[in-house]
NUKE-147865 format. One line per field, with one value per residue (C-alpha): residue number from 1; x, z, y. Coordinates in Angstrom, 3 decimals, always signed. Example, Ala and Ser with C-alpha at 12.3 -4.5 7.8 and 13.67 -1.06 7.14 Angstrom:
2
k = (1 | 2)
east = (+12.300 | +13.670)
up = (+7.800 | +7.140)
north = (-4.500 | -1.060)
END
This chain:
504
k = (1 | 2 | 3 | 4 | 5 | 6 | 7 | 8 | 9 | 10 | 11 | 12 | 13 | 14 | 15 | 16 | 17 | 18 | 19 | 20 | 21 | 22 | 23 | 24 | 25 | 26 | 27 | 28 | 29 | 30 | 31 | 32 | 33 | 34 | 35 | 36 | 37 | 38 | 39 | 40 | 41 | 42 | 43 | 44 | 45 | 46 | 47 | 48 | 49 | 50 | 51 | 52 | 53 | 54 | 55 | 56 | 57 | 58 | 59 | 60 | 61 | 62 | 63 | 64 | 65 | 66 | 67 | 68 | 69 | 70 | 71 | 72 | 73 | 74 | 75 | 76 | 77 | 78 | 79 | 80 | 81 | 82 | 83 | 84 | 85 | 86 | 87 | 88 | 89 | 90 | 91 | 92 | 93 | 94 | 95 | 96 | 97 | 98 | 99 | 100 | 101 | 102 | 103 | 104 | 105 | 106 | 107 | 108 | 109 | 110 | 111 | 112 | 113 | 114 | 115 | 116 | 117 | 118 | 119 | 120 | 121 | 122 | 123 | 124 | 125 | 126 | 127 | 128 | 129 | 130 | 131 | 132 | 133 | 134 | 135 | 136 | 137 | 138 | 139 | 140 | 141 | 142 | 143 | 144 | 145 | 146 | 147 | 148 | 149 | 150 | 151 | 152 | 153 | 154 | 155 | 156 | 157 | 158 | 159 | 160 | 161 | 162 | 163 | 164 | 165 | 166 | 167 | 168 | 169 | 170 | 171 | 172 | 173 | 174 | 175 | 176 | 177 | 178 | 179 | 180 | 181 | 182 | 183 | 184 | 185 | 186 | 187 | 188 | 189 | 190 | 191 | 192 | 193 | 194 | 195 | 196 | 197 | 198 | 199 | 200 | 201 | 202 | 203 | 204 | 205 | 206 | 207 | 208 | 209 | 210 | 211 | 212 | 213 | 214 | 215 | 216 | 217 | 218 | 219 | 220 | 221 | 222 | 223 | 224 | 225 | 226 | 227 | 228 | 229 | 230 | 231 | 232 | 233 | 234 | 235 | 236 | 237 | 238 | 239 | 240 | 241 | 242 | 243 | 244 | 245 | 246 | 247 | 248 | 249 | 250 | 251 | 252 | 253 | 254 | 255 | 256 | 257 | 258 | 259 | 260 | 261 | 262 | 263 | 264 | 265 | 266 | 267 | 268 | 269 | 270 | 271 | 272 | 273 | 274 | 275 | 276 | 277 | 278 | 279 | 280 | 281 | 282 | 283 | 284 | 285 | 286 | 287 | 288 | 289 | 290 | 291 | 292 | 293 | 294 | 295 | 296 | 297 | 298 | 299 | 300 | 301 | 302 | 303 | 304 | 305 | 306 | 307 | 308 | 309 | 310 | 311 | 312 | 313 | 314 | 315 | 316 | 317 | 318 | 319 | 320 | 321 | 322 | 323 | 324 | 325 | 326 | 327 | 328 | 329 | 330 | 331 | 332 | 333 | 334 | 335 | 336 | 337 | 338 | 339 | 340 | 341 | 342 | 343 | 344 | 345 | 346 | 347 | 348 | 349 | 350 | 351 | 352 | 353 | 354 | 355 | 356 | 357 | 358 | 359 | 360 | 361 | 362 | 363 | 364 | 365 | 366 | 367 | 368 | 369 | 370 | 371 | 372 | 373 | 374 | 375 | 376 | 377 | 378 | 379 | 380 | 381 | 382 | 383 | 384 | 385 | 386 | 387 | 388 | 389 | 390 | 391 | 392 | 393 | 394 | 395 | 396 | 397 | 398 | 399 | 400 | 401 | 402 | 403 | 404 | 405 | 406 | 407 | 408 | 409 | 410 | 411 | 412 | 413 | 414 | 415 | 416 | 417 | 418 | 419 | 420 | 421 | 422 | 423 | 424 | 425 | 426 | 427 | 428 | 429 | 430 | 431 | 432 | 433 | 434 | 435 | 436 | 437 | 438 | 439 | 440 | 441 | 442 | 443 | 444 | 445 | 446 | 447 | 448 | 449 | 450 | 451 | 452 | 453 | 454 | 455 | 456 | 457 | 458 | 459 | 460 | 461 | 462 | 463 | 464 | 465 | 466 | 467 | 468 | 469 | 470 | 471 | 472 | 473 | 474 | 475 | 476 | 477 | 478 | 479 | 480 | 481 | 482 | 483 | 484 | 485 | 486 | 487 | 488 | 489 | 490 | 491 | 492 | 493 | 494 | 495 | 496 | 497 | 498 | 499 | 500 | 501 | 502 | 503 | 504)
east = (-10.133 | -9.832 | -7.164 | -9.486 | -10.684 | -7.105 | -6.032 | -8.985 | -8.120 | -4.486 | -5.504 | -7.699 | -5.063 | -2.035 | -1.115 | -3.237 | -0.499 | +2.070 | -0.030 | +1.637 | +4.002 | +6.678 | +5.701 | +2.371 | -0.561 | -1.885 | -5.192 | -5.396 | -8.748 | -9.729 | -11.294 | -13.042 | -14.593 | -15.628 | -17.376 | -19.060 | -20.568 | -21.529 | -23.181 | -25.308 | -26.379 | -27.203 | -28.893 | -26.716 | -23.022 | -21.050 | -18.027 | -15.364 | -17.602 | -20.215 | -17.957 | -19.514 | -17.546 | -18.390 | -16.025 | -13.099 | -14.166 | -13.912 | -10.509 | -9.267 | -10.623 | -8.808 | -5.564 | -4.830 | -2.424 | -2.554 | -5.340 | -4.076 | -6.607 | -5.699 | -6.306 | -7.815 | -6.225 | -7.733 | -7.441 | -8.423 | -10.525 | -7.476 | -6.333 | -9.846 | -10.206 | -6.983 | -8.171 | -11.443 | -9.870 | -6.805 | -7.775 | -5.434 | -6.518 | -10.215 | -10.030 | -8.514 | -11.257 | -13.956 | -12.543 | -13.462 | -16.476 | -18.323 | -21.059 | -18.503 | -19.590 | -17.548 | -19.008 | -17.105 | -13.777 | -12.478 | -8.849 | -5.779 | -5.454 | -1.727 | -2.272 | -2.667 | -3.628 | -3.466 | -2.701 | -6.076 | -8.904 | -10.848 | -13.874 | -16.168 | -14.957 | -15.916 | -14.513 | -10.757 | -11.282 | -12.838 | -9.305 | -8.497 | -11.714 | -10.839 | -7.402 | -8.948 | -11.418 | -8.631 | -6.311 | -9.069 | -9.032 | -5.270 | -4.798 | -2.818 | -3.785 | -1.564 | -2.029 | -0.317 | +2.563 | +3.413 | +6.907 | +7.935 | +5.240 | +1.968 | -1.107 | -0.767 | -3.265 | -1.542 | -1.428 | +2.394 | +2.301 | +1.162 | +2.601 | +5.977 | +6.739 | +10.406 | +9.499 | +9.219 | +11.630 | +11.229 | +12.213 | +12.230 | +10.677 | +13.300 | +12.440 | +8.754 | +9.433 | +11.873 | +9.822 | +6.231 | +5.196 | +7.470 | +6.754 | +3.737 | +3.327 | +1.357 | +1.014 | +4.407 | +6.379 | +7.222 | +7.159 | +8.359 | +5.857 | +6.595 | +8.209 | +10.748 | +13.853 | +12.494 | +9.087 | +7.369 | +5.929 | +2.616 | +0.490 | -1.594 | +1.468 | +4.352 | +7.834 | +9.049 | +12.627 | +14.583 | +17.541 | +15.744 | +16.458 | +13.276 | +11.193 | +12.863 | +11.985 | +8.373 | +8.181 | +9.495 | +6.727 | +4.109 | +5.104 | +5.088 | +1.552 | +0.366 | +1.946 | -0.483 | -3.372 | -2.066 | +0.391 | +2.318 | +2.881 | +3.154 | +5.550 | +4.803 | +7.814 | +10.137 | +13.325 | +12.791 | +13.998 | +17.321 | +20.150 | +21.566 | +18.125 | +17.133 | +20.415 | +19.982 | +16.440 | +16.887 | +20.654 | +20.191 | +22.378 | +20.500 | +21.247 | +19.669 | +16.094 | +14.642 | +16.912 | +16.099 | +12.403 | +11.918 | +13.938 | +11.940 | +8.623 | +9.762 | +11.203 | +7.721 | +5.746 | +7.348 | +6.515 | +5.505 | +6.228 | +7.309 | +6.706 | +8.373 | +7.016 | +10.372 | +11.734 | +15.038 | +16.684 | +16.837 | +15.008 | +18.078 | +19.135 | +15.805 | +15.816 | +19.212 | +17.738 | +15.099 | +12.144 | +10.521 | +9.084 | +9.901 | +7.881 | +9.150 | +8.325 | +11.098 | +9.373 | +6.131 | +7.890 | +9.627 | +6.365 | +4.925 | +7.812 | +6.342 | +9.758 | +10.476 | +14.252 | +14.434 | +11.715 | +13.771 | +16.897 | +15.026 | +14.431 | +18.194 | +18.298 | +19.308 | +16.615 | +16.798 | +16.147 | +13.263 | +11.507 | +11.377 | +9.978 | +6.316 | +5.096 | +2.080 | +0.330 | -1.659 | -2.203 | -3.700 | -0.840 | -0.621 | -3.136 | -5.528 | -3.916 | -7.008 | -6.813 | -3.241 | -2.682 | -4.689 | -6.564 | -4.246 | -1.104 | -2.694 | -3.153 | +0.374 | +1.839 | -0.220 | +0.992 | +4.624 | +4.076 | +2.182 | +3.854 | +7.276 | +8.853 | +7.935 | +4.773 | +1.888 | +0.167 | -3.380 | -5.742 | -9.473 | -11.114 | -8.323 | -10.356 | -13.293 | -11.184 | -11.951 | -10.134 | -10.346 | -8.043 | -9.587 | -7.772 | -6.694 | -8.488 | -11.911 | -14.368 | -16.398 | -15.210 | -16.249 | -19.143 | -17.910 | -19.119 | -17.341 | -15.216 | -16.353 | -13.455 | -10.835 | -12.739 | -12.714 | -8.964 | -8.122 | -10.304 | -8.353 | -5.058 | -5.593 | -6.887 | -3.576 | -1.608 | -2.997 | -0.931 | +1.522 | +4.469 | +3.925 | +4.291 | +6.804 | +8.699 | +11.898 | +11.581 | +13.880 | +14.151 | +14.235 | +16.319 | +14.451 | +16.409 | +15.761 | +13.375 | +15.632 | +18.808 | +17.488 | +14.327 | +14.880 | +11.424 | +12.736 | +13.848 | +10.158 | +9.654 | +9.985 | +9.559 | +10.087 | +9.369 | +8.269 | +9.482 | +9.811 | +10.220 | +6.603 | +4.594 | +4.349 | +6.352 | +4.587 | +5.837 | +4.956 | +5.584 | +4.763 | +5.290 | +5.575 | +5.321 | +2.777 | +3.715 | +3.653 | +6.809 | +8.450 | +11.138 | +12.467 | +11.897 | +14.338 | +12.241 | +13.795 | +14.728 | +12.264 | +9.513 | +10.408 | +10.528 | +7.099 | +5.758 | +7.006 | +8.372 | +4.878 | +5.416 | +3.109 | -0.130 | +0.986 | +1.122 | -1.971 | -2.983 | -3.785 | -4.543 | -3.914 | -5.367 | -6.781 | -6.565 | -3.852 | -1.049 | +0.930 | +3.033 | +4.807 | +7.134 | +8.903 | +12.460 | +14.731 | +14.697 | +13.279 | +9.671 | +9.057 | +6.263 | +4.579 | +2.524 | +0.457 | +1.003 | +0.826 | +0.247 | +0.681 | +0.359 | +0.635 | +1.339 | +1.621)
up = (+27.411 | +24.430 | +21.749 | +19.174 | +21.643 | +22.754 | +19.157 | +18.618 | +21.785 | +20.701 | +17.300 | +18.876 | +21.323 | +19.040 | +16.599 | +13.567 | +11.006 | +12.892 | +13.468 | +12.354 | +9.915 | +10.385 | +8.180 | +7.287 | +5.347 | +2.154 | +0.381 | -3.324 | -4.821 | -8.457 | -8.318 | -11.675 | -11.216 | -7.647 | -8.650 | -11.587 | -9.207 | -6.720 | -9.504 | -10.341 | -6.699 | -6.365 | -9.751 | -10.588 | -11.265 | -8.063 | -6.933 | -4.290 | -1.786 | -2.210 | -0.877 | +2.532 | +5.689 | +6.777 | +4.108 | +5.546 | +9.078 | +8.114 | +6.460 | +9.575 | +11.786 | +9.590 | +10.308 | +6.894 | +7.252 | +3.534 | +0.955 | -2.619 | -5.076 | -8.587 | -11.624 | -10.214 | -12.713 | -15.780 | -18.965 | -22.499 | -25.439 | -27.578 | -25.171 | -24.834 | -28.610 | -28.878 | -26.153 | -28.034 | -31.461 | -30.519 | -31.730 | -29.437 | -26.343 | -27.106 | -27.754 | -24.287 | -22.690 | -24.312 | -22.843 | -19.322 | -20.156 | -23.135 | -23.056 | -23.131 | -24.713 | -25.675 | -22.659 | -20.443 | -22.002 | -20.434 | -21.612 | -19.564 | -16.248 | -17.027 | -20.108 | -18.040 | -19.615 | -16.391 | -12.711 | -11.575 | -10.323 | -13.196 | -13.876 | -13.437 | -9.873 | -8.338 | -8.057 | -7.385 | -3.655 | -3.429 | -3.277 | -0.267 | +1.414 | +0.705 | +2.235 | +5.286 | +5.804 | +5.699 | +7.926 | +10.535 | +10.756 | +11.064 | +7.396 | +4.550 | +0.918 | -1.906 | -5.542 | -8.876 | -10.514 | -14.106 | -14.550 | -17.846 | -20.202 | -20.689 | -22.839 | -26.459 | -25.840 | -22.749 | -22.851 | -22.943 | -26.433 | -27.808 | -25.253 | -24.657 | -27.368 | -26.355 | -23.135 | -25.181 | -26.934 | -30.643 | -33.795 | -37.512 | -40.606 | -40.721 | -37.132 | -37.986 | -41.091 | -39.331 | -36.146 | -36.639 | -33.479 | -31.440 | -32.978 | -33.768 | -35.914 | -34.227 | -36.525 | -38.027 | -35.265 | -34.714 | -31.086 | -29.460 | -27.651 | -24.011 | -23.620 | -21.784 | -23.579 | -23.984 | -25.593 | -28.236 | -27.258 | -25.536 | -28.367 | -26.097 | -24.623 | -25.510 | -23.955 | -21.663 | -22.098 | -18.830 | -20.690 | -20.945 | -17.852 | -18.392 | -18.369 | -15.174 | -13.484 | -14.686 | -13.457 | -10.021 | -9.850 | -10.982 | -8.283 | -5.643 | -6.675 | -6.487 | -3.031 | -1.643 | -2.305 | -0.806 | +1.607 | -0.834 | -4.492 | -6.245 | -9.114 | -12.275 | -13.835 | -11.721 | -12.962 | -16.476 | -15.176 | -13.892 | -15.945 | -17.292 | -18.247 | -19.924 | -21.857 | -22.994 | -24.180 | -25.788 | -26.107 | -24.032 | -20.997 | -17.955 | -14.362 | -11.498 | -11.021 | -8.036 | -5.203 | -5.874 | -6.599 | -3.386 | -1.251 | -2.546 | -1.527 | +1.816 | +2.761 | +2.383 | +3.591 | +6.446 | +6.292 | +2.630 | +1.088 | -2.391 | -3.589 | -6.783 | -9.263 | -10.229 | -11.982 | -13.398 | -9.946 | -9.566 | -6.237 | -4.122 | -6.492 | -6.018 | -2.265 | -2.220 | -4.180 | -1.527 | -2.136 | +1.079 | -0.641 | -3.801 | -5.461 | -4.553 | -7.806 | -7.205 | -4.137 | -6.114 | -9.015 | -6.678 | -4.987 | -8.390 | -9.035 | -6.375 | -4.783 | -1.173 | -1.461 | -3.659 | -1.497 | +1.646 | -0.054 | -0.905 | +2.803 | +3.420 | +2.233 | +4.699 | +7.044 | +5.832 | +2.276 | +3.286 | +5.394 | +2.317 | +0.066 | -0.998 | -0.789 | -2.883 | -4.462 | -6.904 | -8.018 | -11.032 | -13.273 | -12.123 | -12.549 | -9.707 | -7.053 | -6.856 | -10.615 | -10.732 | -7.359 | -6.267 | -3.092 | -0.587 | -2.198 | -2.418 | +1.348 | +2.046 | -0.325 | +1.319 | +4.800 | +3.638 | +1.759 | +4.338 | +7.526 | +6.146 | +6.617 | +4.515 | +3.242 | +2.937 | -0.365 | -0.748 | -3.620 | -3.943 | -4.938 | -3.435 | -0.252 | -2.344 | -4.253 | -7.631 | -10.486 | -13.341 | -13.533 | -14.306 | -17.097 | -16.362 | -19.597 | -18.211 | -15.726 | -15.249 | -13.689 | -14.694 | -12.791 | -10.286 | -7.204 | -3.891 | -2.761 | +0.866 | +1.899 | +0.580 | +2.108 | +5.522 | +5.176 | +4.370 | +7.183 | +9.576 | +8.032 | +8.380 | +11.901 | +12.766 | +11.010 | +13.519 | +16.281 | +17.377 | +17.426 | +13.724 | +12.893 | +15.375 | +16.468 | +15.171 | +12.308 | +12.083 | +9.585 | +11.577 | +10.995 | +9.796 | +10.436 | +9.289 | +11.459 | +10.928 | +8.990 | +5.577 | +5.617 | +2.919 | +3.336 | +5.852 | +2.799 | +2.048 | +5.195 | +5.638 | +9.150 | +10.868 | +14.135 | +15.287 | +18.754 | +21.004 | +24.717 | +25.506 | +23.450 | +23.140 | +20.149 | +16.968 | +14.903 | +11.260 | +9.861 | +6.276 | +4.328 | +0.885 | -1.128 | -2.637 | -0.319 | +3.398 | +5.189 | +8.605 | +10.299 | +13.533 | +13.727 | +15.924 | +18.098 | +20.106 | +23.788 | +24.336 | +22.973 | +25.354 | +28.285 | +27.342 | +27.611 | +31.217 | +30.439 | +30.030 | +26.437 | +23.450 | +25.264 | +25.760 | +22.021 | +20.821 | +17.250 | +15.591 | +12.170 | +10.310 | +7.506 | +9.218 | +11.717 | +9.867 | +11.226 | +13.845 | +16.550 | +17.937 | +20.635 | +21.987 | +23.027 | +24.316 | +21.443 | +18.777 | +17.736 | +15.782 | +13.215 | +10.590 | +8.038 | +4.998 | +1.564 | +1.734 | +5.484 | +7.465 | +11.036 | +12.808 | +16.505 | +19.448)
north = (+0.589 | -1.800 | -1.356 | +0.202 | +2.853 | +3.489 | +4.177 | +6.528 | +8.452 | +8.724 | +10.102 | +12.755 | +13.995 | +14.193 | +16.950 | +15.960 | +16.615 | +14.553 | +11.423 | +8.197 | +9.864 | +7.196 | +4.227 | +5.909 | +4.487 | +6.085 | +5.549 | +6.386 | +7.348 | +7.767 | +11.228 | +11.113 | +7.679 | +8.486 | +11.719 | +9.985 | +7.428 | +10.125 | +12.134 | +9.114 | +8.803 | +12.510 | +12.864 | +15.874 | +16.628 | +16.056 | +18.073 | +17.522 | +19.319 | +16.566 | +13.804 | +13.041 | +13.732 | +10.191 | +8.828 | +10.782 | +9.836 | +6.166 | +6.589 | +8.387 | +5.601 | +3.083 | +4.927 | +6.442 | +9.363 | +10.297 | +10.398 | +10.640 | +12.082 | +10.946 | +13.176 | +16.354 | +18.773 | +20.392 | +18.362 | +19.348 | +18.314 | +17.481 | +14.785 | +13.415 | +13.219 | +11.219 | +8.833 | +8.299 | +7.832 | +5.765 | +2.257 | +0.325 | +2.200 | +1.960 | -1.784 | -2.134 | -0.061 | -2.225 | -5.437 | -4.343 | -2.143 | -3.701 | -1.026 | +1.807 | +5.093 | +8.145 | +9.933 | +7.495 | +8.561 | +11.751 | +11.648 | +10.862 | +12.641 | +12.896 | +15.070 | +18.235 | +21.553 | +23.577 | +22.938 | +24.223 | +22.058 | +20.506 | +22.684 | +19.661 | +19.053 | +22.393 | +25.890 | +26.230 | +26.737 | +23.259 | +21.834 | +23.997 | +22.902 | +19.279 | +19.765 | +21.428 | +18.593 | +16.019 | +18.043 | +18.339 | +14.544 | +14.250 | +13.397 | +14.927 | +15.463 | +14.215 | +15.279 | +14.583 | +16.405 | +15.461 | +16.961 | +15.393 | +16.646 | +18.520 | +18.037 | +19.089 | +21.912 | +23.326 | +27.130 | +27.096 | +25.556 | +28.921 | +31.335 | +29.636 | +27.056 | +27.303 | +25.453 | +22.232 | +19.892 | +20.486 | +18.663 | +19.271 | +17.796 | +15.077 | +14.083 | +13.894 | +11.797 | +9.443 | +8.899 | +10.104 | +8.276 | +10.580 | +13.986 | +16.160 | +19.254 | +22.030 | +25.036 | +25.778 | +24.002 | +20.349 | +19.215 | +16.018 | +13.853 | +13.128 | +9.707 | +7.604 | +6.289 | +2.761 | +3.343 | +5.431 | +8.794 | +9.325 | +10.830 | +13.087 | +14.857 | +17.176 | +16.928 | +19.707 | +20.960 | +21.051 | +22.483 | +25.835 | +28.018 | +30.036 | +26.878 | +25.623 | +28.920 | +28.607 | +25.019 | +25.996 | +28.604 | +26.078 | +23.585 | +26.307 | +27.243 | +23.625 | +23.229 | +25.802 | +23.402 | +20.128 | +18.512 | +16.346 | +15.512 | +12.183 | +12.921 | +10.974 | +9.158 | +11.309 | +9.621 | +11.022 | +14.405 | +13.035 | +14.577 | +11.310 | +9.963 | +13.226 | +13.330 | +9.725 | +10.403 | +13.831 | +14.462 | +17.614 | +18.308 | +19.618 | +20.563 | +18.549 | +19.728 | +17.923 | +19.127 | +22.769 | +22.150 | +20.171 | +22.580 | +25.561 | +24.000 | +22.645 | +26.016 | +27.503 | +24.447 | +22.539 | +18.852 | +18.884 | +15.456 | +14.372 | +10.805 | +9.604 | +7.135 | +5.633 | +2.551 | +1.230 | +1.011 | +4.800 | +4.861 | +5.620 | +8.421 | +10.185 | +9.653 | +11.355 | +14.271 | +14.901 | +12.583 | +11.389 | +8.306 | +6.361 | +3.589 | +0.118 | -1.660 | -4.206 | -5.658 | -5.913 | -7.661 | -10.114 | -10.994 | -11.818 | -14.246 | -16.595 | -17.150 | -16.202 | -15.878 | -12.724 | -11.145 | -11.811 | -10.468 | -7.298 | -6.730 | -6.751 | -3.117 | -0.408 | +0.860 | +4.469 | +3.266 | +1.016 | +3.655 | +5.881 | +3.148 | +3.217 | -0.387 | -1.431 | -4.405 | -2.323 | +1.267 | +2.997 | +1.783 | -1.847 | -4.680 | -5.311 | -7.517 | -9.740 | -10.208 | -11.515 | -13.214 | -16.277 | -15.405 | -17.151 | -15.772 | -12.326 | -12.268 | -13.524 | -10.915 | -8.169 | -9.128 | -8.959 | -5.700 | -3.711 | -4.925 | -3.993 | -0.570 | +2.448 | +4.056 | +1.555 | +2.437 | +1.038 | +1.663 | +2.304 | -0.987 | -3.104 | -3.662 | -4.848 | -7.380 | -5.838 | -7.554 | -5.061 | -2.061 | +1.331 | +3.170 | +6.749 | +7.689 | +6.738 | +8.185 | +5.003 | +1.767 | -1.752 | -3.286 | -5.907 | -7.718 | -7.188 | -10.130 | -10.344 | -12.592 | -10.146 | -7.227 | -8.922 | -9.568 | -5.934 | -4.626 | -6.840 | -5.766 | -2.012 | -2.557 | -4.252 | -1.523 | +0.985 | -0.616 | +2.100 | -0.309 | -1.090 | +2.605 | +3.899 | +0.803 | -0.770 | -3.255 | -6.269 | -9.123 | -12.373 | -15.470 | -18.561 | -21.780 | -25.335 | -27.292 | -30.330 | -30.908 | -31.962 | -29.826 | -27.182 | -25.581 | -23.030 | -21.042 | -20.433 | -18.338 | -14.603 | -13.217 | -9.902 | -8.165 | -4.729 | -3.697 | -0.675 | -0.061 | +0.759 | -1.739 | -5.483 | -6.723 | -7.814 | -10.767 | -11.352 | -14.844 | -15.859 | -19.071 | -17.494 | -20.690 | -23.077 | -25.963 | -26.736 | -25.561 | -25.682 | -23.598 | -22.159 | -18.387 | -16.501 | -14.201 | -11.379 | -11.663 | -8.802 | -11.031 | -13.840 | -11.431 | -10.108 | -13.650 | -13.901 | -17.338 | -18.790 | -19.833 | -19.963 | -19.190 | -15.595 | -14.867 | -13.009 | -13.918 | -10.579 | -12.077 | -15.331 | -17.424 | -20.447 | -23.266 | -25.211 | -22.982 | -24.895 | -23.257 | -26.281 | -24.988 | -21.928 | -22.847 | -20.093 | -17.548 | -19.893 | -20.472 | -23.703 | -23.309 | -25.490 | -23.525 | -24.584 | -23.019 | -19.203 | -19.398 | -16.191 | -15.026 | -11.680 | -12.237 | -9.886)
END
C-alpha cells in the first residue's frame, strides 16, 4: 500500500471529528465570491447547498481538518451604501477590478446585522447541512464572530441602544470620524485605539451587564451551527484594551464565553485574530488558536535570524498558533514574495507547529487580494508552478508524523570556521516512535549558504548506518541542493538562495 492510500485508509477508519486535530490544517474560503462564481456557472443564484460534494471530497483528500467560511452572516443595506459611497474604499476596489459596478459591492461581511445565514445563501438550515456534509468527511466548520461591533442597522440599535457605547454632541463635533448620530442618539463607531472608527459599524459596550448576557446567548446560538469560531480583533475585548479605547472598565469576557460554549459543545474551538503581542493572553483565556502575525512579519523582513528566534517559543504556545502567509486581511503571498522566497516561507510556515492556515486562491498563486466589501474577485491566471508547489506541500502535510509527532528546532553550525552563512539556515525535525522522522531544512536568504544540520540519533538509526542514500526527498526546489556528507549526527548541506528540502 503506497503512502497516499495509507493516509486515505487512516482517514476513513478514524473518528471523523478527531482526525489530525493536533497541528491541523485549515482552508479559508470567501463565501460570497465563491457563490457569485457558482451562480454564474449555474445561470441562477447559488446557495450553500449548490457547492458540489466533490469540492469537499478534494479538501478532505488534501487533509484539511477545518474549512473556514468567511462572511456568511446577514448584512444590511446601510453598510453596503457606505461601502459604495466611501471614496477611499471605492478607489481601492477599482485598482484591482477596473470594470467594477455597484452590484459587485455587497458591504463588509464584518458589519453584521444578524447572526443568521445571509438570505442570499439559502435558508437558515443550509448552514446545518453544510456542517453535516463537512463532518461526514472528517472536517469541521469554522465561521466568523465579530465581538467588538455590529452594523449600524443592527436590530439592537433600535431595541437596545444601551448595548452600545454612546457619545454626545461634543464628541461628534470633536471627532466626527468616530461618532454617528442615529435618530436622537449619538453612537460611537467600532474601532481600535490606534485608528479612526470603521464608519459602517457601531461599538458594543462590554461594560453593560445586560449586553454581556445577550452576547453570551448570541454566541451560544451561533455555536449550534458550526464547530468553531474565528473571532475578529479578539484583543479589543480585553479589559485593559477596552479601558484604553473607551475609558470604560469591564470584566474579562472571553473565559466565560468560551467555557459556556465548550460546556455545551465538547471540542468546539475558538481562534482569535490578535495583534500587539497579546497572543499569549488570549491563549490563557481559553482560545485554542491565535493568529501568529509576528512570524508572518518576520518572514517578510527577509532575515532568517528573527524567524529562528521566533521558533524558540514554548511548545504549548506554538501549537496554539495559527500560521499563515495570507488571509482575507493580508496581501496575497504571491503578490509580495518573489516566487522562490514564497516557497521557502511557506515551507517554514506550514511545517512548523500549530494550525496551518491556508487561503482560497493561495494555491493558484493569485496576486490580488479580494476586499471583504466585494462579492467578485479580480480576474487572474493560475500560476501553475505555485499550484504544483502547494499540491506537493499539502500532500506532505498529510504525513502522520507531521501532525502527531514531536517538533524540534535543530542546530545549524558553521560548515567551516569563517563561514557565516550558517546563520541563514532554519531547520527542524518531526519525530515519533512509529514513523520515520521528517527533516525540514531551509536557506532563508538571497545567497548561497552552507551549514551542518544536527539531525537526531533517531534519524541516524532509521538510516541503518547507510548514510545519505536512505533519505527520501519529499519535496525540494531543484537540483542545486547539495547534501555533502552525513557524519555521526551532522548533515553537511550546501543550498542556493531560498533553497529548501523536506526529507524523510
